N, C-alpha and C positions, 0 to 999 in steps of 0.2 A: 896444509891440512883439511882432515880428510870430511874428517864430520862432525857437527851444532846439534848440539838437539837441551829444548828450552823448554821449561816448565813450571806455569803459574797458576793461583787457586787465585779470583777474589770477585767478589759477594755483586752481590745486582746494586750498579752506582747509583741508581734511582732512588734507592731507598737513605742513601746522603741526605746531608742538605744543603741546599743551595747555596751557594755563595754569595757571603755579603750576608747573609738573611740575620732577620735577631729573634735570638733566642728571648719567649717569654720566662720572665725572673722569677726565680727561684721561692718563696710563699714560706720554708722551712729552713731561715737565714742559717741556723750550723749549719745548712748545705749548700748555703747558695757558690763556695769556691770551687763548688764536683761539678762537675761536665757530666752535660744527660750521657744517655747513656744513645743517641744519635752524633754525638758530639763527638760522641769512646770512639765511636767507632770507626771518626771520620778520618778522626790522627792518627785509631789507626790503621785503617788504609790508605793511608801516604803516607806513610812510616813504610806500611810492610813493604806497596811496590819503588818506594827507594831504593831501599833492601835490595831488592830484588832487577831493577837498573843496573847497579853497581856489585851488584852479584855474579851476570851475566856481562860487564863489560869489559868486566876485572878478566873470565876463561874466556872470551872472543883473548882481550892485549898478547891471555900468558900462550892460548893456541900457536897468534903470530907468529913469538919472539921464543917458538919451540921451529917454528919455519924458517926461523931464519939464522935461524944456530943450528941446521943443520949442514949448509953453506952450498948443499950442490943448488937446493933450491930456495929463489928470493922471494917475499909474500908480505904487500901490505894487508894490510888489514884496516877498514870504516864505519864505526857505530856507532850513530847517534841517535839518538830519541823524542821522540819532538809527542808532547800528551796535556790533553786539557780536564783539567777534570770534572770541563759541565755535561764531554760527552766521553762516549764509551771505547775513547778510539787513539789508538798509537799508531807515528805512521814508520818505521822500521825500513831502515837505506844499508844492504851491507856489499863492499863493491869489495873488488877481490881480480888481483888484481898484478900478472908476476911481469919481474923486473927484466929476469934474465931470459922463460918464455918466447913464441912462437907469436901469441895470441894470449891474447883479457875477457874478461865482461866482465861486464857489472847488471846485476836482478834488483830492482824495487824493488820490493814487500811491504805493502798497504795490512792490517793486526787488528782483527776489530779484538778486546781487549776484553771477556769473555771467559765461563768457567777456564778452556784449558788453552793454549797457544805452545804448540808443535814446530819446527822448524826442522829441516838438513836440507844442509847443502853437502855435495861431495866434489874430486876435483880432481881430473884421471889424472895421472903420470901420458906431458908430452908425447904422441907414439907418430911415429911416419910409416905410411901408408902410400902400397902403389903406386898414389893418382899423385904423389908430391906434398898430402898434404899433412900441417906437423898438428894434428889432434891436440886437444883442449882443452874436454868440456867443464862447462856449469851445470850443475840440477840441481833447480826447485820442484818443490811438490808440496801443493796443498791440500791441509785439512777440509774436512770433507764437517757442513754442516749435519747437527743435528737440533733441536726441539728436546725437553723435556716435559715433565707432564701436564705444569700447567701450560705449554704452548711454547712459550718464553725462546728466543737462541738460546743454545747454552753452552755451543765452541763454535769459536775463532774459525774466520774464516782469511784464510794467506795468498795470495795470487802476485808471483813474480812474471815478470817481462825480464829474456836477456838483452842487452841494448844487439841495435842490430846495425850494420850499414849497410847506409840508402845505396844502391845503382843504378844512374844513369848513363844512359845510351847512347849512341852520338857516330850516325850511318854516311857516306860518301865519295865517297867517286875519289881516287888518287887528284891531288891536285885540287880540290873545292875547297881547301880551306881551314880544312881541321885543327888543323897544328896550329894555330890564327884562335878559334876561336877556343882553343884551351888554354890560351893562352890567357886571353881577359877571360878564365869562367874562372881559373886562379888564383885568378887576380886582385877578383872578386873577395876571394873569400882569403887572402892576403899568405900570405909571404911568397916566394919566385919556386916555382917547381921545377925540380932538376933533380941528374938520377941518382938512381942507387950511390950512394955515395960507397967505396972504398968496391965497386961490384965491377962488370964487366963498360970500358970505357960508348960501347956500339949496344951502349942496354933500346930498347922504343920505353924503360915505365920512365914517367917523369911522379915527381912525389912530394909533394907540397906538407906544410902545418898542419892542412886540413884533408888533401884528398891527391888521390893516384893515383894515376892517368894508366893506365895499359891499352900497345900496342896495338890490336886482335889480329894484327901478321903474326901474331906469334905464334898461333895457332896454324901459320899452316906445317900439313903432314908433309909436303915434296920443296926441298929447296931450287936451285935455281935451274940446277942441270933435270933433277927430279923431272920440273916439272912441264922442260924442255923433254925430255921420255918418254913422255905420255903424252906428249901434244893440247899442256892443260894448261892457261893462263892462273895467276893467281887469285883472278876473279869466281870460278867455280867449283864450288863446292868440294869436286872431288876433291883439290889441294889444298880442304883442311882436317881440324882435326875435331868437329864439332860435340863431341862426345867427350876429352880430355876440357873446355872452351864452357861446356857448361857445369863438369867437375868443379874449377877450379870458384868459377866465380860465383858461384852457389857456395862452396863451401867458406867463399870471403865474406858472404852474406849475412855465412853467419857462424860469422868471427873469426876464422880457421886461418893459418897462416899454406899457404903451397910455395912449395917447387915450379911458377914459372916455366916454361921454355919461352930460349932467344933468337928471333929470326932474323942476323945480321944481311938491313939490308946495303951493308959496303961487301961482302965475300958471297952477298945468297947460299949461308951457310952457317945451317940450324949451329947453332951456339950451345955452352953445357947451359941448363936453367938458374936463375937468379931466384932468392927466397923475398917473398912478397908476404909483407902482413897486412893484414889484417886495420885498410881506414876504417873515418866518419865515411867516410862521399866515394865510391870506386866509378871512375872514368873509366869507365869500354870505348876504344874508337873505331874505326874501321871502315871495313868493306860488308861486313858481314854482323854485325849485333844485336838484331832483326829480323833476322833467315832464319836462324830458328828454332822456336815455337816452344821449347823447355829453357835457353837464355833471355828469351824474349819474358817470356813467361819472372824473369829474375827482376828486370826492368823495373825501378822508381818509376821514372823518365827519360822519353825517350825523345829522341828531336834527327829533325834530316836535312841539309845540306842540301838543297835541293839544281846544279844550278846549268840553263839552258846551254845543247850542245853549240852556239853561238858563240856564248860563252865562251863554252869551258876550251872551245876551244885559238876563244881570242886570248886568253891569257895561256895558256900551253905555249904556244905563238914567241908567243911574245915572255913567258919561260923559255926556255927550247931554242930558241932562237936567241940569245941575244943571250944569256946567263949561258947556256950549253954550247951553245956553234950546232945543234945538229939543222939539219935542210927541213926543205917549205915541203916538200916528200917527205919524208921522213918522222915526220911529225902529223904529216894523216896517214898514213902509210900502218903510222901507231891506233891511234883513235883509230880508225878502218879496224884495223883489229881487238881491241879491249869490246868494242861496242856491242857487240850481242852479245855476247855472256854479261857488258853493264845491265843490257836489258833485262834480259831473263833474271841473271839474280839479286842486282845489286837496288835498278831500279823500285821496285815492285815494293823492296819495305816501307818507303815511302809514306802505301797505308796505315804502318802502324807505329804510326810514330805520333808524339802528343804534340808537337811542332815541328814543323817547318821552314825552312827558310829558304827563298825560291829564288832566283837572282836570273835575272832578265833583260835583254836590251829594252833603253830609255825607247819609248811614246813620243817626248816630249824631241828628240828629235826625226824626223825620217828617212828608214832606210841605210841608218846607226845602224855602223858592224861592227867599227875596231875596242865595245868591248870597255870605253873607259867612262862610259857616264850608263847607269847603268839603274830599272825596275826593283828594285829588292817589296816584294814581297816578305809577309811573317805572317802565320796561318796557325791558325790556336785550333786545337777542337776542346770541343766545349765538351760541358763532363769532365773533366777528369780531374780524381783528386785535391788536392791540396795547391789546384792552379788555377786562377784567375784570370781572363784571358787582358789584354791589356786590348784600352781602346781611347776612340779618341774625344772628345769633347762628348758624345752624351754616348752609353754604354745600350746598341740593339740599331742604334739609328744607321742611316747610309749619309756619306759625309763623305765631297770630299770636297780641298783645303787649298785656297794660296796664298804659303804667310806675306804676309809686310812685307817690303823688301825694303823696309825705311830698319824696320826691328831683327832683319838676322839675312847681311849678305848672301849672297851667289852671283855668279859666272853666270854668261848661256849655255844655257837655257833653260836656266830658273828651278823654279821645289814644285813641285808637288803631291800632297800627301791625301787618300785616301784610307777608310773604316765603312766597313761594312760588315752584317754576312752574307756567308756564303755557306756552302756546299762540296765539298775531298770525298770519293771513295767514300758515299754513297751516309759518311756522319755530318755534323752539322758545329760548322766553323766559325770565326772574327781572324777579319784576314787585315789587317797594318803593314799599308802600302805607301813608298814612297818612291817618288824618282825623280833621279836630279840628286846634286852633290852641295856639303855646304864647303865655301872657303874662308870661315873666319867658327875654328869649337869652337867659341867663349861662351859665341852666341846660340848655341844650340839649349839654353840653360829657356828661350824665346817659346823652341818647341816641346823640350819636356815640362817647360809649365801644362801645356797643356794636353796630356798626355795622363791617365788616367791609371788604376791598377799599378803600375811599375815598381811597387814594394819593392820602393827606393827607404831604404832607415834616414833620407832628413832633406835638405830639398837641395837640389840640383846634381846629387849623386851622378845618375846616367858620367851629366855633361863633364865631373871632375875623375870618372874612372876616363870618358874618350879621349879625353886632354894628358888624364895620363902616358895612353896607351895612341897621344897621336904620329905613331912613325909604325905604328903598327898596319900590312895591306889593308883598305875598303875603314879606315877610321874618315876618310870625306862624302862615304853615302852610308846608305843603308843597311852596309852588308855590316861596317860595322856598329854604327846601331845595334840595328837586331840581337847584332853578340851580345853583345851588351844588356839586353834588357833580357835577355831571357840567361843568362849567366846570373843575373837579379834575382828572374823569377824561382831559380833553381834555389840559392842562397834562399828565399825564401819557404820554395816549398820546405828546403829540406829538415826547417826550423820547425814544419809544421807538423811535421814526420815524428820528427825525436816528441817534439811536447805533447803527439795521441799514443804516443806509443809511455810516456811513462803515464801517463790521464789511466789510460787503459787499465792496471791491475785495482789502483781505487776506485772505479765508475765498478769494477770487476765483485768490484766486493764488496761494493756495498746495494750490488745487488741481491 
C-alpha cells in the first residue's frame, strides 16, 4: 500500500449540547415533535462522522485486499477508531505487517478531530543494501497546527511513533557464565531459545518468542588462522568489525532485518551469513558490547559479568582439566596470554554498565581459594531510566543480615547478606551482596520476601524461576539469584519502554 489520504470537516464540537441534557419544552405544541436547531445539528454531526468512518474503513480494506491479490507481497491492515463525543479526540491505530518480507513495523497515531485530517504512510519495496540490510520502511508525518481568526485551533495534530526493538548488552570474558545468564533471561520472557530453524547448525544465535540473542564473536573480522598470522587475540579490537556491528545493531533496533555473519567456533572460520529479523528484544552478548561508543549508545540497558581472577582461575581449572583433559600448565599459560588484552579492552567496559554482577571468593572461609563458595555482589547504577535498584528491607540504608537458620537451611559456612549505597567509577550505586550458598531452593521464598523492587508479577516468582532451572550453574548461590533478578528487571524495563513509546504520541498531540 503506497499511500493513504483521508479528509474531513467538522464543526466546533463545543456547540453541541451535552449528552443527557434536557431541552426545554416547546411552547408551540404544533411543533413539539420537531427537534431544535442544536439537536438537529448534533444528529447530523453524528451521522456524518459515522458515514465518514465507514467510508475510511472501506477504503483501507479495499487497499489491503488489492495488496493481498498482488501475490508478490502479502499485507495485512488493521484500522480501529475510538471516539468519545464528550471529547474532541479520536485515536487511530494503523498497523502494517508483511507476512513474507523480512521486517514489520507498527505506528500509533493520535488525532485531534478538528477541521482537517491528513495522513500519509508509504511502504518502500524491500531492497538489500551493501551492509546486508533488508530495507522496508513505513513513513508517517504530521500536519501542523494553525489558528483561525478567533484564535482557536482548527487543524488536526497527528503524531506517529514506530515500534523499535529494545537492545540489551551483556559483556563478559570467555567462560564467565554468559550462556547461563542468557538462558535464565530468555526463560523469564517465555519460550525456549533455539538456533534459527533450518539454518547453520553451528549458528551462535538463539531465538525465542520475544528475544533474539546475538553472539558478538560473529563480528570477528579475522578467522582463527588470520589471528595467528597477525599475532592478535579475539579480544583485540583489530580482530573485530565494529563498523558492521554498529550498522547492523542499529538497523535491527530500527526494525530492519540484516544478514549477520557467523563465526564458526568449531572450525574457526567465517561462515556464510544468516538472516536475522528484528525481534522485540535484541540481546548482544560477548566481549565488546560496550567497547565502541556508537554501539554503546544503542543499548537500552547493559550488564557486565565481573568474575575475579581467583574465581575465574578455579572455574577454568575445573572445566578444562576435568572436562577437557587440559594440563594445569596449559591452563595457566592460556590465562596469562589473554590477561593483557582482557585488562586493556574488556574489563574497562564495566564502568559503562547499568548493572554489574561481581563474583568474588567467599569471606566466610578465611583463605578459601577453591571457588565453590562465592560472594556475589549486584551493583546497580542509580538514575537509570526505567530501572529502579533492588533493595533489602529499607531503601538507601546500610544493612547486614544473617537469615534465620530455622527458616533457611544452609550448611557451613552459612549465608550472609549485605545492602547499602556505594560509589562505582564515579557513579552512585546500590549494592546487594550475598555470601554463601543455599541448601534448599524451595526455602528461597524467605529471602525473596525481604527484597523489594524485584519486579515480580506474583509472590514467589524469583523462587519459581530458580527452582525451574535448579540444574543451571550457580543456582545454589548469588550468581543464579542475581541473574534471575536482573532478568526480571529487564522484563520490567522492556514493558516500561513499550508503554512509554505508546504514550508519547498522545502526550505530544495534547501539548
